[in-house]
FIMILUM-567670 format. One record per residue (C-alpha): residue number from 1; residue in one letter; x, z, y. Coordinates in steps of 0.2 Angstrom, whole numbers, plus 2048, in hexadecimal, padded with zeros to 3 digits. Each point is the difference from the previous one (the first is absolute). Layout:
// FIMILUM-567670
 num residu   x   z   y
 NUM      A   X   Z   Y
...
//
This chain:
// FIMILUM-567670
 num residu   x   z   y
   1      M 859 82B 7DF
   2      I 803 7F9 810
   3      R 7F1 7FC 80B
   4      I 802 7F3 80E
   5      Y 7F4 7F3 80A
   6      P 800 7F0 7FE
   7      K 808 7FD 813
   8      Q 811 809 7FC
   9      L 802 7F8 7EA
  10      T 80B 7F0 809
  11      A 80C 80D 808
  12      H 7FE 80B 7EF
  13      L 805 7F1 7F5
  14      R 80F 7FF 809
  15      Q 809 80D 7FA
  16      G 7FC 7F7 7EC
  17      L 7F3 801 7F4
  18      H 7F8 80D 7F6
  19      P 7FD 7FB 7EE
  20      Y 7EB 808 802
  21      Y 7F6 7FC 80F
  22      F 7EB 809 801
  23      L 7F6 7F4 80B
  24      I 7F2 80E 806
  25      G 7F0 7FB 80D
  26      N 7F3 7F3 801
  27      E 805 7F5 811
  28      P 802 7F0 7F5
  29      L 80C 7F9 80F
  30      M 80E 80A 7FF
  31      L 7FE 805 7EB
  32      Q 804 7EA 801
  33      E 80E 801 80E
  34      S 80A 811 7F6
  35      Q 7FF 7F8 7F1
  36      D 807 7F0 809
  37      L 80F 806 809
  38      I 800 80A 7EE
  39      R 804 7F2 7F7
  40      Q 80B 7F6 80E
  41      A 80B 810 7FF
  42      A 7FE 7FF 7ED
  43      K 806 7EB 7FF
  44      K 80F 804 80A
  45      L 805 809 7EE
  46      Q 7FC 7F5 7F4
  47      F 7EF 805 7FD
  48      H 7F7 7F0 800
  49      E 7F5 803 7EC
  50      F 7EC 806 80A
  51      H 7F4 807 7F7
  52      R 7EF 806 802
  53      I 7F2 808 7F8
  54      H 7F4 80B 806
  55      L 7FE 80D 7F0
  56      N 7EC 802 7FB
  57      T 7F8 805 7F0
  58      H 807 7EF 7F9
  59      T 811 801 803
  60      D 80C 7FA 7F7
  61      W 80C 80E 7FF
  62      E 80B 7F8 7F2
  63      A 806 7F3 80C
  64      I 805 80A 80B
  65      F 808 80B 7F3
  66      R 80B 7EE 7FD
  67      T 801 7FA 812
  68      C 808 810 803
  69      Q 80C 800 7EF
  70      T 803 7EC 800
  71      M 80E 7F7 80A
  72      S 7FD 7F7 810
  73      V 803 7EC 7FC
  74      F 812 7FC 807
  75      S 804 812 808
  76      N 7EF 802 809
  77      R 7FF 80F 808
  78      K 7EE 805 800
  79      I 7EF 809 809
  80      L 7F3 807 7F7
  81      L 7F0 801 80B
  82      L 7F4 80B 7FA
  83      I 7EE 802 807
  84      L 7F6 813 7FC
  85      P 7EE 802 7FF
  86      E 7F8 800 810
  87      N 7F4 80E 7F7
  88      G 811 80D 7FF
  89      Q 7FD 801 7EF
  90      L 811 802 7F8
  91      A 7FE 80F 7F1
  92      P 7FA 7EE 7F5
  93      I 810 7F9 803
  94      E 80F 80E 804
  95      D 806 7FE 7F1
  96      K 803 7EF 7FE
  97      L 807 802 812
  98      I 80E 80E 7FA
  99      K 805 7F1 7F3
 100      C 804 7F2 80C
 101      F 809 80D 80E
 102      S 80C 803 7F1
 103      L 802 7EF 7FF
 104      L 804 7FD 80D
 105      H 812 7FD 805
 106      E 80B 7F9 80D
 107      D 7FC 7EC 801
 108      I 7EE 804 802
 109      L 7F8 808 80F
 110      L 7EE 806 7FF
 111      I 7F5 7FF 80F
 112      L 7F0 809 7FF
 113      R 7F0 7FD 808
 114      G 7F1 80C 804
 115      V 7F3 805 808
 116      H 804 814 802
 117      L 808 80D 7FC
 118      T 7F7 810 7FB
 119      K 807 810 800
 120      A 7FC 801 7ED
 121      Q 809 7EF 7FD
 122      E 80F 80A 804
 123      N 800 80D 7F8
 124      S 7FD 7F4 7F1
 125      T 80E 7FA 7F3
 126      W 802 7EF 803
 127      F 803 801 811
 128      T 80D 80F 7FD
 129      A 807 7F4 7F6
 130      F 7FE 7F4 810
 131      N 804 80A 80D
 132      H 814 801 7F9
 133      G 809 7F3 812
 134      V 7F0 7F9 806
 135      V 7F9 7F9 80E
 136      C 7F1 803 807
 137      I 7F7 7F3 80E
 138      I 7F0 808 807
 139      C 7F7 7ED 805
 140      Q 7F0 80C 803
 141      A 7F4 7F7 80E
 142      L 801 802 811
 143      Q 7F7 80A 807
 144      K 7F4 7FC 813
 145      K 80F 80A 80C
 146      Q 810 7FA 7F6
 147      L 7FA 7EC 7FE
 148      P 808 7FD 814
 149      H 810 807 800
 150      W 800 7F5 7EF
 151      V 7FA 7F2 80A
 152      S 80D 804 80C
 153      D 80F 801 7F3
 154      R 7FB 7EE 7F7
 155      A 7FF 7F9 811
 156      K 814 808 805
 157      L 805 7F9 7EF
 158      M 7FA 7EE 803
 159      N 805 800 812
 160      L 7F2 802 80A
 161      E 7FA 807 80C
 162      L 7ED 808 7FE
 163      D 7FC 806 811
 164      H 7F1 80F 7FC
 165      A 7ED 7F6 802
 166      A 80A 7F6 7F6
 167      N 804 80C 7F3
 168      N 7EF 809 800
 169      L 7F4 7EF 7FD
 170      L 80C 7FE 7F4
 171      C 7FF 811 7F6
 172      Y 7EB 7FC 806
 173      C 7FE 7F2 7F4
 174      Y 80B 800 7F1
 175      E 7FD 813 7FD
 176      G 803 801 7ED
 177      N 807 7F2 7FC
 178      L 814 800 804
 179      T 801 7EE 7F9
 180      A 7F4 7F8 80A
 181      L 80C 808 811
 182      S 80E 7FD 7FA
 183      Q 7F9 7EF 7FD
 184      A 7FC 7FF 810
 185      L 811 807 80A
 186      E 808 7EF 7F7
 187      R 7F2 7F5 808
 188      L 800 807 810
 189      S 815 800 7FF
 190      L 7FE 7EF 7FA
 191      L 7F4 7FA 80D
 192      H 80A 80B 810
 193      P 815 7FB 7FE
 194      D 801 80B 80F
 195      G 7FC 811 7F4
 196      K 7F5 804 80E
 197      L 7EE 807 7FA
 198      T 7F6 804 80F
 199      L 7EC 807 7FB
 200      S 7F9 7EE 807
 201      R 80C 7F8 7F5
 202      V 7FB 808 7F0
 203      K 7EE 801 801
 204      L 802 7EB 801
 205      A 808 802 7EE
 206      V 7F7 811 7F7
 207      H 7F0 801 7F8
 208      D 7FA 80E 7F9
 209      A 805 804 7EE
 210      S 801 811 7FD
 211      H 7F8 805 7EF
 212      F 7FD 813 7FC
 213      T 7FB 80A 7F0
 214      L 7F3 80D 7FF
 215      F 80C 80D 7FD
 216      N 802 7F8 814
 217      W 7F2 806 806
 218      I 7FF 80E 7F4
 219      D 80F 808 80D
 220      A 7F9 7F9 80E
 221      I 7EF 80D 7FC
 222      L 80D 80E 7FC
 223      A 808 7FF 80D
 224      G 7F1 801 80B
 225      N 805 7EE 807
 226      S 7ED 7F7 806
 227      E 804 7F3 804
 228      R 80D 7FA 7F4
 229      S 7F4 804 7F2
 230      Y 7F0 7F5 808
 231      F 810 7F3 800
 232      I 804 7FC 7EF
 233      L 7F1 805 7F9
 234      Q 7FB 7F1 809
 235      Q 80E 7F7 7F9
 236      L 7FD 805 7EE
 237      Q 7EE 7FB 802
 238      K 805 7EE 805
 239      E 80A 800 7F2
 240      G 7F6 804 7F2
 241      I 807 80F 7FA
 242      E 7F5 809 7F2
 243      P 7F3 80F 809
 244      T 801 808 7F1
 245      F 813 804 802
 246      L 7FC 804 812
 247      L 7F5 80C 7FC
 248      R 809 807 7EE
 249      T 80E 801 80B
 250      L 7FC 80B 80F
 251      Q 7F4 809 7F7
 252      R 810 807 7F6
 253      E 80C 803 811
 254      L 7F4 80C 807
 255      L 7FE 807 7EE
 256      L 812 805 800
 257      V 7FC 804 812
 258      L 7F2 80C 7FD
 259      N 809 808 7F0
 260      L 80E 806 80F
 261      K 7F7 808 80A
 262      R 7F7 80B 7F4
 263      H 810 808 7F9
 264      M 80B 7FF 810
 265      D 7FC 813 804
 266      S 806 804 7F0
 267      I 810 7F3 7FB
 268      P 809 7FC 80E
 269      L 7FB 7ED 805
 270      C 815 7FA 7F9
 271      T 7FB 804 7EE
 272      I 7F1 7FC 800
 273      L 808 7ED 805
 274      N 80C 802 7F5
 275      Q 7F3 807 7F1
 276      H 7F7 7EC 806
 277      N 80F 7F6 801
 278      I 7FD 7FA 812
 279      W 80F 7F5 805
 280      K 80D 808 80E
 281      D 7FD 7F1 80C
 282      R 7EA 804 7FC
 283      R 800 811 802
 284      H 7FE 801 814
 285      L 7EF 7F7 7FF
 286      I 7F9 80B 7F1
 287      I 803 80E 80E
 288      E 7FA 7F4 80F
 289      A 7EE 802 7F6
 290      V 7FF 811 7FA
 291      Q 801 805 810
 292      R 7F4 7F5 806
 293      L 7F2 801 7F3
 294      S 7F7 811 7FD
 295      I 7FB 7FF 7EC
 296      S 7EB 7FF 805
 297      H 805 7EB 807
 298      L 80A 7FC 7F2
 299      H 7F3 804 7F3
 300      Q 7F3 7F8 80C
 301      A 80D 7F3 800
 302      V 803 7FB 7ED
 303      K 7EC 802 7FC
 304      Q 7FF 7F4 80C
 305      L 80D 7F3 7FA
 306      V 7F7 804 7ED
 307      K 7ED 7F9 80A
 308      M 80A 7F3 804
 309      E 807 7FC 7EE
 310      L 7F0 800 7F8
 311      G 7FA 7F5 80E
 312      I 808 7F2 7FD
 313      K 7FF 801 7EF
 314      K 7EC 7F9 803
 315      E 801 7F8 80F
 316      Y 811 7FA 80A
 317      D 7FD 7FB 810
 318      Q 807 802 812
 319      Y 7FA 813 803
 320      F 80D 804 7F5
 321      W 80F 7FB 80B
 322      L 7F6 805 812
 323      S 7FF 815 7F6
 324      L 815 800 7FD
 325      T 802 7F8 80A
 326      S 7F6 810 80C
 327      L 805 80B 7F2
 328      S 815 7FD 802
 329      I 7FD 804 812
 330      L 7FB 80D 800
 331      L 80A 808 7F5
 332      C 80D 7FC 80E
 333      S 7F5 80C 80B
 334      K 803 813 801
 335      N 7EE 801 806
 336      L 7FA 7F8 7EC
 337      L 7EE 7FB 805
 338      C 7F1 806 7F5
 339      E 7F9 7F5 7FF
 340      F 808 7ED 7F7
 341      Y 7F8 7EC 801
 342      I 7FD 7FD 7EE
 343      Y 7F4 7F3 7FC
 344      D 7F1 805 7F2
 345      E 7F5 7F5 7FA
//
């Protein structure tokens, strides 16, 4: 299996088209642009038919098998895009995937799309059958520190001169929303044909379209970044995210950290992380939290989360967000206070 990143795909396609591609990640813009590049390259080789299928419990597999077996109209070659279930549960369809792979031939280009690829999936029978000759394109959402470099590269591709301050403003306004960021750059290029994007020019043209998920908030807490966790939580509140979802997700992460702390003296931390299937790009965040938070602090925080959930089931009001904000800020501190502000009737 060949692993590359979206920015490497254009050069890779110049070397020739592979029979299988696997788009992995949760960044919509990267997934779509990578898919489009593959289709453009395939079209030059007469792959004109395109079939897009979401795999789920209602999938008509017989129709997929017929697509693989039936000759294309007017000798057009086919592109088959299979979008894997977001929950990653592939065991129920493993045999179907293997049969599908066995029917592929040189006139069919297969593209798989999925949110993530776990070690268990890599070792599964279906992936072993698919692995030979596949190009895996990693389309994971960018971390905050990676975003300025991405913006800079994007601007260069568009022949734009972007100063440092303007870059920072774009990152601030569009973090977590690469599609809107890309559109903002296109809009700026039209507004300023000379291609020079200064801070003053960017200020007049952009708006705050940053987008965060609860996992960005969790990561900020694990990293001990109180300012970022506060900002993201405010955004999530404005978007109307379900409070119980926030509480239970944070509780799950804290229980994981607690479990790691309990066993790290007897089992190597790397071994425990592997046992819990922690993604490599998140391990440094987990380790940071393990080192910062004590067992007693973790116990206390989990109890407060349970208390808050019971509170919102009785009567939801503004005190919930104040309590959760206080807790998230305190979890970022090395000296966690003994008292949390929790509203009680």
